[in-house]
C-alpha beads as a LAMMPS data file, in Angstrom:
LAMMPS data file: protein, C-alpha beads

296 atoms
295 bonds

1 atom types
1 bond types

-500.0 500.0 xlo xhi
-500.0 500.0 ylo yhi
-500.0 500.0 zlo zhi

Masses

1 110.0

Atoms # bond

1 1 1 296.422 -234.710 253.322
2 1 1 300.028 -235.690 252.718
3 1 1 302.774 -235.961 255.337
4 1 1 304.229 -232.552 254.529
5 1 1 300.886 -230.857 255.134
6 1 1 300.468 -232.878 258.324
7 1 1 303.863 -231.646 259.537
8 1 1 302.903 -228.049 258.797
9 1 1 299.582 -228.501 260.616
10 1 1 301.331 -229.806 263.742
11 1 1 303.870 -226.971 263.795
12 1 1 301.205 -224.339 263.189
13 1 1 298.946 -225.692 265.948
14 1 1 301.684 -226.055 268.563
15 1 1 303.981 -223.100 267.867
16 1 1 302.062 -220.621 270.080
17 1 1 302.819 -222.734 273.163
18 1 1 306.052 -224.560 272.282
19 1 1 307.692 -222.298 269.712
20 1 1 308.561 -223.342 266.132
21 1 1 311.700 -225.312 267.012
22 1 1 310.168 -227.603 269.628
23 1 1 306.993 -227.880 267.574
24 1 1 309.026 -229.160 264.627
25 1 1 310.675 -231.733 266.902
26 1 1 307.257 -232.867 268.161
27 1 1 306.015 -233.085 264.579
28 1 1 308.916 -235.392 263.695
29 1 1 308.155 -237.661 266.673
30 1 1 304.450 -237.828 265.851
31 1 1 304.967 -238.572 262.180
32 1 1 307.637 -241.192 262.806
33 1 1 306.170 -242.970 265.822
34 1 1 302.445 -242.740 265.104
35 1 1 302.452 -242.947 261.312
36 1 1 305.823 -244.415 260.311
37 1 1 306.771 -241.399 258.210
38 1 1 310.530 -240.815 258.009
39 1 1 311.965 -237.461 256.941
40 1 1 309.629 -235.077 255.190
41 1 1 307.714 -237.938 253.558
42 1 1 305.782 -235.507 251.359
43 1 1 304.629 -238.324 249.081
44 1 1 302.976 -240.194 251.938
45 1 1 299.215 -239.606 251.984
46 1 1 297.069 -240.055 255.054
47 1 1 293.899 -242.133 255.012
48 1 1 290.733 -240.746 256.565
49 1 1 291.403 -242.835 259.677
50 1 1 294.959 -241.502 259.933
51 1 1 293.768 -237.939 259.511
52 1 1 291.228 -238.460 262.302
53 1 1 293.963 -239.911 264.526
54 1 1 296.225 -236.942 263.773
55 1 1 293.547 -234.476 264.860
56 1 1 292.990 -236.463 268.068
57 1 1 296.732 -236.378 268.800
58 1 1 296.858 -232.642 268.107
59 1 1 293.971 -231.969 270.464
60 1 1 295.820 -233.691 273.294
61 1 1 299.127 -232.013 272.505
62 1 1 297.436 -228.618 272.449
63 1 1 296.416 -229.247 276.070
64 1 1 300.111 -229.529 277.045
65 1 1 300.039 -233.314 277.350
66 1 1 303.572 -234.557 276.600
67 1 1 303.911 -236.186 273.212
68 1 1 305.406 -239.317 274.780
69 1 1 302.275 -239.876 276.876
70 1 1 300.030 -239.135 273.917
71 1 1 301.826 -241.771 271.837
72 1 1 302.478 -244.103 274.784
73 1 1 306.141 -244.522 273.991
74 1 1 309.525 -242.828 274.185
75 1 1 312.917 -243.406 272.621
76 1 1 315.845 -243.921 274.986
77 1 1 319.352 -244.927 273.983
78 1 1 317.989 -246.290 270.694
79 1 1 315.351 -248.417 272.413
80 1 1 311.590 -247.914 272.381
81 1 1 310.039 -247.796 275.862
82 1 1 306.384 -247.849 276.789
83 1 1 305.531 -244.856 278.987
84 1 1 302.421 -243.716 280.821
85 1 1 301.623 -240.993 283.367
86 1 1 302.717 -243.512 286.022
87 1 1 306.373 -243.069 285.019
88 1 1 308.728 -240.231 284.180
89 1 1 309.493 -239.583 280.544
90 1 1 313.079 -240.744 279.848
91 1 1 315.439 -237.817 279.245
92 1 1 318.775 -237.159 277.583
93 1 1 320.663 -236.513 280.811
94 1 1 319.627 -239.970 282.006
95 1 1 321.107 -241.424 278.818
96 1 1 324.366 -239.778 279.865
97 1 1 324.134 -241.489 283.257
98 1 1 323.619 -244.860 281.555
99 1 1 326.631 -244.241 279.320
100 1 1 328.738 -243.485 282.405
101 1 1 327.679 -246.736 284.091
102 1 1 328.430 -248.712 280.917
103 1 1 331.875 -247.134 280.764
104 1 1 332.530 -248.231 284.345
105 1 1 331.347 -251.796 283.731
106 1 1 333.431 -252.204 280.591
107 1 1 336.534 -250.946 282.404
108 1 1 336.154 -253.599 285.126
109 1 1 336.606 -257.354 284.980
110 1 1 333.411 -258.240 286.824
111 1 1 331.995 -261.632 285.901
112 1 1 328.220 -261.431 285.402
113 1 1 327.920 -258.288 287.541
114 1 1 324.744 -257.726 289.494
115 1 1 323.242 -254.268 288.890
116 1 1 320.454 -252.729 290.958
117 1 1 318.280 -249.936 289.527
118 1 1 316.472 -248.164 292.379
119 1 1 313.265 -246.361 291.398
120 1 1 312.696 -248.145 288.103
121 1 1 310.003 -245.940 286.587
122 1 1 309.831 -247.095 282.974
123 1 1 312.913 -249.229 283.613
124 1 1 314.909 -247.261 281.070
125 1 1 318.149 -247.194 283.098
126 1 1 318.417 -250.834 284.113
127 1 1 316.883 -252.295 280.960
128 1 1 319.213 -250.288 278.740
129 1 1 322.218 -251.366 280.787
130 1 1 321.205 -255.017 280.373
131 1 1 320.479 -254.578 276.659
132 1 1 323.901 -253.008 276.060
133 1 1 325.890 -255.173 278.531
134 1 1 324.297 -258.591 278.281
135 1 1 326.529 -260.268 280.881
136 1 1 325.058 -258.265 283.745
137 1 1 322.292 -259.535 286.002
138 1 1 319.541 -256.929 286.317
139 1 1 317.630 -256.209 289.511
140 1 1 315.256 -253.350 290.228
141 1 1 313.200 -251.744 292.993
142 1 1 310.059 -249.676 292.483
143 1 1 307.599 -248.379 295.066
144 1 1 304.739 -247.633 292.654
145 1 1 302.762 -250.696 291.562
146 1 1 301.677 -248.931 288.370
147 1 1 305.240 -247.965 287.479
148 1 1 306.467 -251.482 288.242
149 1 1 303.933 -252.862 285.770
150 1 1 305.272 -250.539 283.072
151 1 1 308.897 -251.468 283.843
152 1 1 308.068 -255.174 283.808
153 1 1 306.306 -254.876 280.458
154 1 1 309.278 -253.002 279.002
155 1 1 311.782 -255.512 280.365
156 1 1 309.803 -258.452 279.020
157 1 1 309.502 -256.812 275.606
158 1 1 313.093 -255.633 275.298
159 1 1 315.002 -258.300 277.221
160 1 1 312.771 -261.333 277.430
161 1 1 311.208 -263.187 280.331
162 1 1 313.664 -264.424 282.930
163 1 1 316.245 -261.747 282.149
164 1 1 315.488 -259.529 285.152
165 1 1 314.298 -259.529 288.761
166 1 1 312.113 -256.624 289.886
167 1 1 310.556 -256.039 293.299
168 1 1 307.805 -253.732 294.533
169 1 1 309.786 -252.139 297.347
170 1 1 310.145 -248.831 299.205
171 1 1 313.855 -248.067 299.507
172 1 1 313.179 -245.773 302.485
173 1 1 312.294 -248.824 304.587
174 1 1 315.620 -250.385 305.464
175 1 1 313.944 -253.572 306.723
176 1 1 313.241 -254.351 303.061
177 1 1 316.935 -254.467 302.192
178 1 1 317.479 -257.891 303.758
179 1 1 316.142 -259.727 300.712
180 1 1 318.709 -258.133 298.408
181 1 1 321.940 -259.792 297.277
182 1 1 325.264 -257.965 296.929
183 1 1 325.809 -255.853 293.830
184 1 1 328.652 -254.593 291.677
185 1 1 326.687 -251.473 290.685
186 1 1 323.780 -249.600 292.223
187 1 1 322.257 -246.790 290.161
188 1 1 319.362 -244.452 290.847
189 1 1 317.568 -241.413 289.513
190 1 1 315.549 -240.668 292.676
191 1 1 313.093 -237.830 293.357
192 1 1 315.220 -234.714 293.873
193 1 1 313.218 -231.543 293.249
194 1 1 312.406 -229.701 296.525
195 1 1 308.812 -228.592 296.734
196 1 1 309.842 -224.924 296.839
197 1 1 311.148 -225.335 293.267
198 1 1 307.836 -226.582 291.864
199 1 1 307.132 -223.198 290.273
200 1 1 310.351 -223.539 288.246
201 1 1 309.165 -226.744 286.595
202 1 1 307.435 -226.456 283.180
203 1 1 303.676 -226.629 283.431
204 1 1 303.382 -229.710 281.211
205 1 1 305.746 -231.586 283.562
206 1 1 303.935 -230.489 286.740
207 1 1 300.539 -231.339 285.300
208 1 1 301.285 -234.723 283.770
209 1 1 304.392 -236.452 285.141
210 1 1 304.165 -238.337 288.469
211 1 1 304.910 -236.094 291.432
212 1 1 305.973 -239.168 293.430
213 1 1 308.985 -239.525 291.127
214 1 1 309.814 -235.820 290.997
215 1 1 309.447 -234.030 294.308
216 1 1 310.814 -234.253 297.850
217 1 1 310.000 -232.257 300.960
218 1 1 311.959 -229.069 301.517
219 1 1 312.955 -230.156 305.008
220 1 1 314.916 -233.190 303.757
221 1 1 315.714 -232.948 300.025
222 1 1 318.503 -235.555 300.226
223 1 1 316.419 -238.234 301.924
224 1 1 316.621 -240.671 299.021
225 1 1 320.337 -240.098 298.512
226 1 1 321.060 -240.784 302.178
227 1 1 318.986 -243.953 302.275
228 1 1 320.334 -245.295 298.995
229 1 1 323.873 -244.515 300.168
230 1 1 323.145 -246.548 303.293
231 1 1 321.886 -249.432 301.191
232 1 1 324.948 -249.199 298.937
233 1 1 327.276 -249.357 301.944
234 1 1 325.702 -252.624 302.995
235 1 1 325.217 -254.181 299.564
236 1 1 328.030 -253.084 297.220
237 1 1 330.940 -255.481 296.783
238 1 1 334.560 -254.394 296.955
239 1 1 335.315 -252.396 293.818
240 1 1 331.655 -251.732 293.146
241 1 1 330.183 -248.309 292.488
242 1 1 327.149 -246.177 293.275
243 1 1 325.775 -243.855 290.585
244 1 1 323.214 -241.085 291.037
245 1 1 321.396 -238.641 288.817
246 1 1 321.001 -235.359 290.695
247 1 1 319.431 -231.958 290.779
248 1 1 322.037 -229.559 289.386
249 1 1 321.796 -227.552 292.612
250 1 1 322.457 -230.432 295.006
251 1 1 324.957 -232.596 293.121
252 1 1 327.954 -231.256 295.115
253 1 1 326.107 -232.059 298.351
254 1 1 325.468 -235.593 297.130
255 1 1 329.161 -235.934 296.331
256 1 1 330.021 -234.777 299.852
257 1 1 327.543 -237.278 301.267
258 1 1 329.360 -240.125 299.538
259 1 1 332.762 -238.889 300.690
260 1 1 331.546 -238.568 304.282
261 1 1 330.468 -242.191 304.151
262 1 1 333.738 -243.609 302.946
263 1 1 333.253 -243.830 299.199
264 1 1 336.411 -243.244 297.171
265 1 1 336.984 -241.698 293.763
266 1 1 333.867 -239.578 294.200
267 1 1 333.170 -237.617 291.036
268 1 1 330.537 -235.023 290.187
269 1 1 329.945 -235.064 286.435
270 1 1 328.417 -232.421 284.218
271 1 1 325.880 -233.212 281.535
272 1 1 326.136 -231.979 277.949
273 1 1 324.535 -228.691 279.026
274 1 1 327.363 -228.082 281.503
275 1 1 325.200 -228.716 284.577
276 1 1 326.269 -230.881 287.534
277 1 1 323.846 -233.775 287.114
278 1 1 325.615 -237.047 288.013
279 1 1 327.635 -238.412 290.911
280 1 1 329.694 -241.590 291.241
281 1 1 331.468 -243.131 294.214
282 1 1 333.358 -246.421 294.533
283 1 1 333.822 -248.924 297.329
284 1 1 337.493 -249.467 298.085
285 1 1 339.154 -252.802 298.693
286 1 1 338.653 -252.653 302.450
287 1 1 334.943 -253.433 301.967
288 1 1 334.119 -250.738 304.539
289 1 1 330.438 -251.410 304.178
290 1 1 330.725 -254.546 306.237
291 1 1 331.827 -252.613 309.305
292 1 1 330.261 -249.163 309.278
293 1 1 326.727 -247.844 309.291
294 1 1 325.101 -244.611 308.224
295 1 1 322.608 -242.556 310.160
296 1 1 319.292 -242.326 308.366

Bonds

1 1 1 2
2 1 2 3
3 1 3 4
4 1 4 5
5 1 5 6
6 1 6 7
7 1 7 8
8 1 8 9
9 1 9 10
10 1 10 11
11 1 11 12
12 1 12 13
13 1 13 14
14 1 14 15
15 1 15 16
16 1 16 17
17 1 17 18
18 1 18 19
19 1 19 20
20 1 20 21
21 1 21 22
22 1 22 23
23 1 23 24
24 1 24 25
25 1 25 26
26 1 26 27
27 1 27 28
28 1 28 29
29 1 29 30
30 1 30 31
31 1 31 32
32 1 32 33
33 1 33 34
34 1 34 35
35 1 35 36
36 1 36 37
37 1 37 38
38 1 38 39
39 1 39 40
40 1 40 41
41 1 41 42
42 1 42 43
43 1 43 44
44 1 44 45
45 1 45 46
46 1 46 47
47 1 47 48
48 1 48 49
49 1 49 50
50 1 50 51
51 1 51 52
52 1 52 53
53 1 53 54
54 1 54 55
55 1 55 56
56 1 56 57
57 1 57 58
58 1 58 59
59 1 59 60
60 1 60 61
61 1 61 62
62 1 62 63
63 1 63 64
64 1 64 65
65 1 65 66
66 1 66 67
67 1 67 68
68 1 68 69
69 1 69 70
70 1 70 71
71 1 71 72
72 1 72 73
73 1 73 74
74 1 74 75
75 1 75 76
76 1 76 77
77 1 77 78
78 1 78 79
79 1 79 80
80 1 80 81
81 1 81 82
82 1 82 83
83 1 83 84
84 1 84 85
85 1 85 86
86 1 86 87
87 1 87 88
88 1 88 89
89 1 89 90
90 1 90 91
91 1 91 92
92 1 92 93
93 1 93 94
94 1 94 95
95 1 95 96
96 1 96 97
97 1 97 98
98 1 98 99
99 1 99 100
100 1 100 101
101 1 101 102
102 1 102 103
103 1 103 104
104 1 104 105
105 1 105 106
106 1 106 107
107 1 107 108
108 1 108 109
109 1 109 110
110 1 110 111
111 1 111 112
112 1 112 113
113 1 113 114
114 1 114 115
115 1 115 116
116 1 116 117
117 1 117 118
118 1 118 119
119 1 119 120
120 1 120 121
121 1 121 122
122 1 122 123
123 1 123 124
124 1 124 125
125 1 125 126
126 1 126 127
127 1 127 128
128 1 128 129
129 1 129 130
130 1 130 131
131 1 131 132
132 1 132 133
133 1 133 134
134 1 134 135
135 1 135 136
136 1 136 137
137 1 137 138
138 1 138 139
139 1 139 140
140 1 140 141
141 1 141 142
142 1 142 143
143 1 143 144
144 1 144 145
145 1 145 146
146 1 146 147
147 1 147 148
148 1 148 149
149 1 149 150
150 1 150 151
151 1 151 152
152 1 152 153
153 1 153 154
154 1 154 155
155 1 155 156
156 1 156 157
157 1 157 158
158 1 158 159
159 1 159 160
160 1 160 161
161 1 161 162
162 1 162 163
163 1 163 164
164 1 164 165
165 1 165 166
166 1 166 167
167 1 167 168
168 1 168 169
169 1 169 170
170 1 170 171
171 1 171 172
172 1 172 173
173 1 173 174
174 1 174 175
175 1 175 176
176 1 176 177
177 1 177 178
178 1 178 179
179 1 179 180
180 1 180 181
181 1 181 182
182 1 182 183
183 1 183 184
184 1 184 185
185 1 185 186
186 1 186 187
187 1 187 188
188 1 188 189
189 1 189 190
190 1 190 191
191 1 191 192
192 1 192 193
193 1 193 194
194 1 194 195
195 1 195 196
196 1 196 197
197 1 197 198
198 1 198 199
199 1 199 200
200 1 200 201
201 1 201 202
202 1 202 203
203 1 203 204
204 1 204 205
205 1 205 206
206 1 206 207
207 1 207 208
208 1 208 209
209 1 209 210
210 1 210 211
211 1 211 212
212 1 212 213
213 1 213 214
214 1 214 215
215 1 215 216
216 1 216 217
217 1 217 218
218 1 218 219
219 1 219 220
220 1 220 221
221 1 221 222
222 1 222 223
223 1 223 224
224 1 224 225
225 1 225 226
226 1 226 227
227 1 227 228
228 1 228 229
229 1 229 230
230 1 230 231
231 1 231 232
232 1 232 233
233 1 233 234
234 1 234 235
235 1 235 236
236 1 236 237
237 1 237 238
238 1 238 239
239 1 239 240
240 1 240 241
241 1 241 242
242 1 242 243
243 1 243 244
244 1 244 245
245 1 245 246
246 1 246 247
247 1 247 248
248 1 248 249
249 1 249 250
250 1 250 251
251 1 251 252
252 1 252 253
253 1 253 254
254 1 254 255
255 1 255 256
256 1 256 257
257 1 257 258
258 1 258 259
259 1 259 260
260 1 260 261
261 1 261 262
262 1 262 263
263 1 263 264
264 1 264 265
265 1 265 266
266 1 266 267
267 1 267 268
268 1 268 269
269 1 269 270
270 1 270 271
271 1 271 272
272 1 272 273
273 1 273 274
274 1 274 275
275 1 275 276
276 1 276 277
277 1 277 278
278 1 278 279
279 1 279 280
280 1 280 281
281 1 281 282
282 1 282 283
283 1 283 284
284 1 284 285
285 1 285 286
286 1 286 287
287 1 287 288
288 1 288 289
289 1 289 290
290 1 290 291
291 1 291 292
292 1 292 293
293 1 293 294
294 1 294 295
295 1 295 296
């Protein structure tokens, strides 16, 4: 079997469930990441062992397992991240959030800014920021031990030992905040899908990605935003900024939350699909966070 026949086999097997377009995209990822085949690669022939591996991959994909979990890796902002079912698969809209944070950092004159990534998952947000803006000092919080292990492995591989400080920490417990230093930037992609919207989520996401990182109770869907806003009020320096990724349906509410708590220059930003998916708020020069508190 050559690479062109392998590509056709992948598309044919997966088209009934994913459609030809997405199946072709999956085929490209499989051939490039698992077999090193770039482009059509029709002159690349598979060994018996490679053919066996391809069939094993196809069997898993046909059961709706995401290709990133099958291959154990995902591309994000040009970097290769290890992923497992313990962490969310990095997505394009999160790349847009990272680009927005980088834009903010490059527009400021911070010296060795401290950046806190809350809810690390694979670590794709914080690690990418550090990889692209080497002067920053990277810190991260993650509640899941399994996810923290993945983030730590990615950070060690992509940044090097000693280039980051990660803690196993539940951001909903404000007693844990005492150990944290002040930061120039706090960024988070917290759980934001209310449980009543579960049926709207694609089956392969519901079945395989960690519910801990996806869903929140219907009775308090902004719980993480409120707690992280409280942390930001106590830990952001003057001129610093808080960045969130949001559910498209609650982004305006998150923006209002920041405004109600004294953040300035609050902006709700659309992603490339035209959906409200990101929010930013800045701390003004009065350093309000030293004098006010937030009800959580």
